[in-house]
C-alpha positions as CSV (number, residue, x, y, z in Angstrom):
1,M,8.7,122.8,-24.5
2,I,11.1,120.0,-23.7
3,E,10.4,117.6,-20.9
4,K,11.8,118.9,-17.5
5,I,14.2,116.4,-16.0
6,K,14.0,115.8,-12.2
7,M,17.1,114.0,-11.1
8,S,20.3,114.7,-9.2
9,K,22.7,112.2,-10.6
10,S,23.8,111.4,-14.2
11,L,24.3,107.8,-15.0
12,R,27.2,106.7,-17.1
13,I,25.7,104.0,-19.6
14,A,26.9,101.1,-21.9
15,D,24.3,99.9,-24.4
16,L,25.4,96.4,-25.9
17,F,23.5,95.1,-29.0
18,C,22.1,98.6,-29.0
19,G,20.3,98.4,-32.4
20,A,18.8,101.6,-33.4
21,G,18.6,102.9,-29.8
22,G,15.3,102.4,-28.5
23,L,16.6,101.3,-25.1
24,S,19.0,104.2,-24.9
25,L,16.7,107.0,-26.1
26,P,14.9,107.9,-23.0
27,F,18.1,107.8,-21.1
28,Y,19.8,110.2,-23.5
29,K,16.6,112.4,-23.6
30,R,16.7,112.7,-19.8
31,G,20.4,113.7,-19.7
32,H,22.3,110.6,-19.1
33,S,25.6,110.0,-20.6
34,I,25.6,107.2,-23.2
35,D,29.2,106.5,-23.1
36,F,29.4,103.5,-25.1
37,A,27.3,101.4,-27.6
38,I,27.9,98.5,-30.0
39,D,26.0,96.7,-32.6
40,I,27.2,94.5,-35.6
41,D,24.3,96.1,-37.9
42,K,25.9,99.0,-39.8
43,Y,22.6,100.7,-40.4
44,S,21.5,100.5,-36.9
45,I,24.8,102.2,-35.8
46,E,24.4,104.9,-38.3
47,T,20.8,105.5,-36.9
48,F,22.2,105.4,-33.3
49,K,24.8,108.0,-34.1
50,H,22.4,110.1,-36.1
51,N,20.0,110.3,-33.1
52,H,22.2,110.3,-30.2
53,K,24.5,113.3,-30.7
54,S,27.8,113.0,-28.5
55,K,31.3,114.1,-29.2
56,T,32.7,111.7,-26.6
57,A,30.7,108.5,-26.8
58,N,32.2,105.3,-28.2
59,I,29.6,103.9,-30.7
60,L,31.1,101.0,-32.6
61,N,29.8,99.0,-35.4
62,E,31.6,95.8,-34.3
63,N,31.0,92.2,-33.2
64,I,31.3,92.3,-29.3
65,K,33.8,89.7,-29.4
66,S,36.4,92.0,-31.0
67,L,36.4,94.1,-27.7
68,F,38.3,91.2,-25.9
69,K,40.9,90.5,-28.5
70,I,43.0,93.4,-27.2
71,K,43.2,95.0,-23.7
72,S,40.6,97.6,-24.7
73,N,40.0,100.2,-22.2
74,L,36.4,100.2,-23.0
75,V,36.1,96.9,-21.2
76,Y,39.0,96.9,-18.9
77,D,39.3,100.4,-17.5
78,N,35.9,101.9,-18.1
79,K,33.4,102.1,-15.3
80,F,29.8,102.3,-16.0
81,D,26.8,103.0,-13.8
82,L,24.5,100.9,-15.9
83,V,25.2,98.3,-18.6
84,M,22.1,97.3,-20.6
85,G,21.0,95.5,-23.8
86,G,19.4,92.5,-25.3
87,P,22.0,89.8,-26.2
88,P,20.9,87.2,-28.8
89,C,20.4,83.9,-26.8
90,Q,19.3,81.1,-29.4
91,G,20.2,78.4,-27.0
92,F,17.8,79.6,-24.3
93,S,14.9,78.0,-26.2
94,T,16.1,74.4,-25.7
95,A,14.4,72.0,-23.3
96,N,17.5,70.5,-21.6
97,R,18.9,72.1,-18.6
98,Q,22.7,72.4,-19.5
99,N,24.6,75.4,-18.3
100,I,23.6,78.3,-20.7
101,I,27.2,79.7,-20.6
102,N,28.4,76.5,-22.2
103,D,25.8,76.4,-25.0
104,P,27.7,77.4,-28.2
105,R,24.7,79.4,-29.5
106,N,24.8,81.6,-26.5
107,E,28.4,82.8,-27.3
108,L,27.2,86.5,-27.5
109,Y,25.5,86.2,-24.1
110,K,28.8,85.0,-22.6
111,Y,30.5,88.1,-23.8
112,F,27.6,90.3,-22.4
113,L,28.3,88.8,-19.0
114,K,32.2,89.1,-19.4
115,F,31.7,92.7,-20.2
116,I,29.5,93.2,-17.0
117,S,32.2,91.3,-14.9
118,N,34.9,93.6,-16.3
119,T,33.2,96.8,-16.0
120,N,31.5,96.2,-12.6
121,P,28.5,98.5,-13.2
122,K,26.1,99.2,-10.3
123,F,23.0,98.2,-12.4
124,V,22.3,95.7,-15.2
125,I,19.1,95.5,-17.5
126,I,18.7,92.6,-20.0
127,E,15.8,92.7,-22.3
128,N,14.6,89.8,-24.4
129,V,11.9,87.8,-25.9
130,V,9.2,86.1,-23.7
131,G,10.7,82.5,-24.4
132,I,13.8,83.4,-22.5
133,K,11.9,83.1,-19.2
134,N,12.2,79.3,-19.7
135,K,15.8,80.0,-18.8
136,A,15.4,82.7,-16.2
137,N,16.7,80.8,-13.3
138,D,19.7,79.8,-15.2
139,I,20.3,83.6,-16.2
140,I,19.8,84.7,-12.5
141,S,22.4,82.0,-11.5
142,E,25.0,83.2,-14.0
143,L,24.6,86.8,-12.8
144,D,25.1,85.5,-9.3
145,D,28.2,83.9,-10.1
146,I,29.7,87.3,-11.2
147,G,28.5,89.1,-8.1
148,Y,24.9,90.1,-8.9
149,S,21.4,89.7,-7.6
150,A,18.7,89.6,-10.1
151,D,15.1,89.0,-10.8
152,Y,12.9,89.4,-13.9
153,R,9.2,90.4,-15.0
154,V,7.3,89.9,-18.2
155,L,6.3,93.5,-19.3
156,Q,3.5,94.3,-21.8
157,A,4.1,97.4,-24.0
158,S,0.4,98.4,-24.0
159,S,0.6,98.9,-20.1
160,F,3.1,101.8,-20.7
161,G,0.9,103.8,-23.1
162,I,2.2,102.0,-26.3
163,P,-0.6,101.2,-28.6
164,Q,0.9,97.6,-29.4
165,N,0.8,94.2,-27.8
166,R,4.3,93.5,-27.3
167,R,5.4,91.3,-24.4
168,R,9.2,91.3,-23.4
169,V,11.2,90.1,-20.5
170,I,13.2,92.5,-18.4
171,F,16.0,91.3,-16.2
172,F,17.3,93.8,-13.4
173,A,20.3,93.1,-11.5
174,V,22.5,94.9,-8.9
175,K,25.7,94.3,-6.9
176,K,24.6,91.8,-4.0
177,K,25.3,94.4,-1.3
178,L,22.2,96.4,-3.1
179,I,19.8,93.3,-3.3
180,S,17.0,95.4,-1.7
181,K,16.9,97.6,-4.8
182,V,15.9,94.7,-7.1
183,E,12.3,94.3,-5.5
184,K,12.1,98.2,-5.4
185,F,12.9,98.5,-9.1
186,F,10.0,96.2,-10.0
187,K,7.6,97.9,-7.6
188,L,8.5,101.2,-9.3
189,I,7.7,99.7,-12.6
190,D,4.3,98.2,-11.3
191,D,3.4,101.8,-10.1
192,K,4.2,103.3,-13.4
193,E,2.0,100.8,-15.2
194,K,-1.1,101.8,-13.1
195,E,-0.6,105.5,-14.0
196,N,-0.5,105.1,-17.8
197,K,-3.4,105.9,-20.4
198,K,-4.2,103.6,-22.9
199,Y,-3.7,104.5,-26.6
200,F,-4.8,102.7,-29.9
201,L,-3.6,102.4,-33.3
202,K,-5.6,105.5,-34.5
203,D,-3.7,107.6,-32.0
204,A,-0.3,106.6,-33.4
205,L,-1.4,107.1,-37.2
206,F,-3.0,110.6,-36.5
207,G,-2.1,113.4,-38.7
208,L,0.2,111.5,-41.2
209,R,-0.7,112.2,-44.8
210,P,-2.4,109.5,-46.8
211,L,-0.1,107.6,-49.2
212,K,-0.3,105.1,-52.0
213,P,2.0,102.1,-52.8
214,H,5.1,103.0,-54.6
215,P,4.3,102.4,-58.3
216,K,7.7,100.8,-59.3
217,K,9.0,97.5,-58.1
218,N,12.5,97.4,-56.8
219,D,12.7,101.2,-57.0
220,T,12.9,102.2,-53.2
221,K,15.7,104.8,-53.7
222,N,13.7,107.0,-55.8
223,E,11.1,109.2,-54.1
224,I,7.5,110.1,-55.5
225,G,5.0,112.2,-53.9
226,I,2.1,109.9,-53.8
227,S,4.2,107.2,-52.0
228,G,6.0,109.5,-49.6
229,Y,9.5,110.5,-48.8
230,F,12.4,109.7,-46.3
231,V,12.4,113.4,-45.1
232,E,9.4,115.7,-46.0
233,D,9.0,119.3,-44.6
234,I,5.7,120.1,-43.1
235,K,4.0,123.4,-42.6
236,E,1.8,122.4,-39.7
237,F,2.3,119.4,-37.5
238,K,-0.9,117.8,-36.3
239,S,-0.8,116.2,-32.7
240,N,-2.8,114.6,-30.1
241,K,-2.0,113.3,-26.6
242,Y,-0.1,110.3,-27.7
243,L,2.1,112.2,-30.1
244,D,2.6,114.9,-27.5
245,L,3.9,112.0,-25.1
246,I,6.3,110.3,-27.5
247,N,7.7,113.6,-28.8
248,Y,8.7,115.0,-25.5
249,G,6.8,118.1,-26.1
250,Q,8.6,118.9,-29.3
251,V,6.9,120.0,-32.5
252,P,8.6,118.4,-35.5
253,K,9.3,120.5,-38.7
254,S,9.6,117.4,-40.9
255,I,8.2,113.9,-41.0
256,F,10.8,111.1,-41.6
257,N,10.5,107.7,-43.1
258,H,6.9,108.1,-44.1
259,K,7.4,106.3,-47.3
260,A,5.1,103.5,-48.7
261,R,6.8,100.4,-50.4
262,F,5.7,98.9,-53.6
263,N,2.7,96.4,-53.9
264,N,1.5,94.7,-56.9
265,E,-2.1,95.0,-58.2
266,R,-3.4,91.9,-56.7
267,D,-2.0,92.8,-53.2
268,I,-3.6,96.3,-53.6
269,E,-6.9,94.7,-54.4
270,I,-6.7,92.5,-51.5
271,F,-5.9,95.5,-49.2
272,K,-8.9,97.3,-50.5
273,R,-11.4,94.4,-50.0
274,L,-10.5,93.3,-46.6
275,P,-12.4,95.0,-43.7
276,Q,-10.6,95.9,-40.6
277,G,-9.7,92.9,-38.4
278,A,-9.8,90.4,-41.4
279,D,-7.1,88.0,-42.4
280,S,-6.4,85.9,-45.5
281,T,-9.2,83.5,-44.8
282,H,-11.8,86.1,-45.2
283,K,-14.5,85.4,-47.9
284,S,-14.0,88.9,-49.5
285,I,-10.7,87.8,-51.1
286,S,-11.3,83.9,-51.5
287,D,-11.3,84.4,-55.3
288,I,-8.0,86.1,-55.5
289,M,-6.1,84.4,-52.7
290,P,-2.6,83.3,-54.0
291,Y,-2.6,79.9,-52.8
292,T,-2.7,77.9,-56.2
293,S,0.4,76.8,-57.5
294,R,2.1,78.9,-60.2
295,N,5.8,77.8,-60.5
296,H,5.7,77.4,-56.7
297,I,3.1,77.7,-53.9
298,F,2.4,81.1,-52.7
299,K,2.5,81.4,-48.8
300,D,1.3,85.2,-48.5
301,K,-0.7,85.9,-45.4
302,Y,-2.6,89.1,-45.0
303,Y,-4.2,91.1,-42.0
304,K,-5.8,94.4,-42.0
305,L,-5.1,96.3,-38.7
306,V,-8.0,97.7,-36.6
307,E,-7.7,101.4,-35.9
308,D,-9.8,101.5,-32.7
309,K,-7.7,98.7,-31.0
310,I,-4.2,98.1,-29.9
311,S,-1.8,96.9,-32.7
312,K,-0.3,93.5,-33.2
313,T,3.3,93.2,-32.4
314,I,5.6,95.2,-34.9
315,T,8.3,92.7,-35.8
316,S,11.3,92.8,-38.0
317,H,9.5,90.5,-40.4
318,M,8.2,93.7,-42.0
319,K,11.5,94.0,-43.7
320,F,10.2,91.4,-46.2
321,D,6.5,92.7,-46.6
322,C,3.9,94.6,-44.7
323,N,1.0,92.0,-45.7
324,M,0.3,91.3,-42.1
325,Y,0.3,95.1,-41.4
326,I,-2.1,96.5,-43.7
327,H,-3.1,100.2,-43.0
328,P,-6.8,100.2,-41.5
329,T,-8.1,102.8,-44.1
330,Q,-5.5,102.9,-47.0
331,A,-4.8,100.2,-49.4
332,R,-1.2,99.6,-48.5
333,G,1.0,98.4,-45.9
334,L,2.3,100.6,-42.8
335,T,5.3,102.8,-43.5
336,P,8.3,102.8,-41.3
337,R,7.2,106.0,-39.7
338,E,3.7,104.6,-38.9
339,A,5.5,101.4,-37.5
340,A,7.9,103.7,-35.5
341,R,5.0,105.5,-33.9
342,I,3.5,102.3,-32.8
343,Q,6.8,101.5,-31.3
344,S,6.6,105.0,-29.5
345,F,9.6,106.6,-31.3
346,P,9.4,110.2,-31.6
347,D,8.8,111.8,-35.0
348,T,12.3,113.6,-34.8
349,F,13.9,110.1,-34.8
350,F,15.3,109.4,-38.2
351,F,16.1,105.7,-39.3
352,C,19.1,105.4,-41.7
353,G,19.5,102.9,-44.4
354,P,17.3,101.2,-47.2
355,L,13.6,100.8,-46.6
356,S,14.0,97.2,-45.6
357,K,16.6,97.9,-43.1
358,T,14.6,100.8,-41.4
359,Y,11.7,98.2,-40.9
360,M,14.2,95.8,-39.5
361,Q,15.5,98.3,-36.9
362,I,12.0,99.4,-35.9
363,G,10.8,95.7,-35.4
364,N,13.7,94.8,-33.3
365,A,13.8,97.9,-31.0
366,V,12.7,98.2,-27.5
367,P,9.8,100.7,-27.5
368,P,11.2,104.1,-25.9
369,L,8.0,104.6,-23.7
370,M,8.7,101.1,-22.1
371,A,12.4,102.1,-21.8
372,K,11.5,105.5,-20.2
373,A,9.7,103.5,-17.3
374,L,12.9,101.6,-16.7
375,C,14.9,104.7,-16.9
376,E,12.8,106.6,-14.3
377,A,13.0,103.5,-12.1
378,V,16.8,103.3,-12.3
379,E,16.9,107.1,-11.7
380,S,15.1,106.6,-8.4
381,L,17.1,103.8,-7.2
382,N,20.4,105.7,-8.2
383,N,19.2,108.9,-6.3
384,D,18.6,107.1,-3.0
């Protein structure tokens, strides 16, 4: 059965730089209204639309700057309860202390703040990489300038029942008159962390049928049974406690995006030889490591995942290869579905686009189980 939602007030939400929708998903699942979403990547928007069914939401494949070229009611007349997102902030990693709003590399962050200032939401959530904490005081100051009190925490995905080491910074901001809610928000998050069970890689990979690498190079559009399908109907869905958790109690009738990419014979041999937990320096592959010059110097790196441990961080680099994400018991890299499960996406969530773009979307996403904790904390504050 689908999870029962215990709340009295529905939130109106805008998700900026939304990607595939990992941050929005639990809000959507719990009955809130995703009224607006925007991202510049067309495949991410296709995925977002496919999985967030709404006849009224404005889901745009645009650069956020385009919203301010005209007097769009999306940013001048619309009122949201919550504005959230992960704006790219390349300039935040610099050592100098110049005002972040004036750093040209942070132009998109400037428009994120402008959107907040214009729409005047009750709550703001900003998600970003750990490196951004070096500029946390600057970000809090910028939010203060537009009328918001804010604070931040570094959250670890594995603390929320996600079988992955993934540290991210979460800022939470409210209108200044609601300042007490900032501390309460993070107290609610701390309480949620304490009640979560730990899961491991094998819990995420459970029940998916074994695959072999696709036998043809540059042939990702064609589907072959041994290497999997974008959509595969199943007679019986095998589950466990972790899968029950990420699937919201639903029983999938199909498996999506469980499709292995091509690997050459050398890589497959390396995948076979490496024991779990071993990398490119392991003696078992010293005689076939591609580090000798052959027209150019190979820089491949390898790592075989350990099924009884929490996974390493799923990243968008998987769009290039999965050599650092070798399946623990099969001689191939992880499929997009396996990576999505490690990120805590439900099995009913379909990723649109070519194989490389599905890996990119998954690697860039906010893990939905982490986002669920954020959602429940905001619900509590909104219901006060």
